C-alpha positions in Angstrom: 12.2 3.1 -9.9 10.2 5.9 -11.6 11.1 4.9 -15.2 8.0 3.0 -16.2 5.3 5.7 -15.8 5.2 9.5 -16.1 6.1 11.2 -12.8 2.9 13.3 -12.9 0.9 10.1 -13.0 2.9 8.6 -10.0 2.2 11.8 -8.1 -1.5 11.6 -8.8 -1.7 8.0 -7.7 0.2 8.7 -4.5 -2.2 11.4 -3.6 -5.1 9.0 -4.2 -3.4 6.5 -2.0 -3.1 9.0 0.8 -6.8 9.8 0.6 -7.6 6.0 0.5 -5.6 5.5 3.7 -7.9 7.9 5.5 -11.1 6.0 4.5 -13.2 3.8 6.6 -12.6 1.0 4.0 -8.8 1.1 4.6 -9.4 1.1 8.4 -11.3 -2.1 8.0 -8.6 -3.7 5.9 -5.8 -3.0 8.5 -8.0 -3.8 11.4 -7.3 -7.5 11.6 -3.5 -6.6 11.5 -2.6 -9.3 9.0 0.0 -8.8 6.3 -1.4 -9.9 3.0 2.0 -11.4 1.9 3.5 -13.3 4.9 0.3 -13.7 6.8 1.9 -12.5 10.1 0.0 -10.4 12.6 1.2 -6.9 13.3 -0.1 -3.8 15.2 -2.3 -2.0 12.6 0.1 1.0 12.9 2.8 -1.1 11.5 1.1 -2.1 8.3 1.6 -0.2 5.1 -0.4 0.2 2.0 1.0 -2.0 -0.8 0.1 -1.7 -4.4 -0.2 -5.3 -6.0 0.7 -3.7 -9.4 3.1 -1.0 -8.4 2.3 2.5 -9.2 5.6 2.8 -11.0 4.3 0.2 -13.5 1.0 1.6 -14.2 -0.9 0.3 -11.0 -3.7 2.5 -9.7 -4.6 3.4 -6.1 -7.8 1.6 -6.0 -9.4 -0.9 -3.6 -8.8 -3.8 -5.9 -5.1 -3.0 -6.2 -4.1 -2.3 -2.5 -3.4 -4.6 0.3 -2.1 -4.3 3.9 1.6 -5.2 4.1 4.2 -5.3 6.8 7.2 -3.0 6.2 9.5 -6.0 5.4 7.2 -7.6 2.8 6.5 -4.2 1.2 10.1 -3.1 1.0 11.3 -6.6 -0.2 8.7 -6.6 -2.9 9.8 -3.2 -4.3 8.6 -2.6 -7.9 7.8 -6.3 -8.5 4.5 -7.9 -8.6 3.7 -10.7 -6.0 4.2 -13.3 -8.7 7.6 -11.9 -9.9 8.7 -11.7 -6.2 7.8 -15.4 -5.8 9.6 -16.4 -8.9 12.7 -14.6 -7.6 12.5 -16.6 -4.4 12.6 -19.9 -6.2 
């Protein structure tokens, strides 16, 4: 769903996300092994970086906009915000 933001901006934010994943801060975030969305516990290797406001919608790869997420929650959320996803589930 790359229609919302310029592709060069998406590429730039994905590069920033890769750098953030290597940081000590991110290691601390995934250390407990808990998915932000479902609250389930996972091995830290199974957690992904989820952007609360998706990059495709103008979200940035910053500490305030990324959370640990299991693959199922991250894939299920897609390009939606958490609030939009919860509304869809109602």
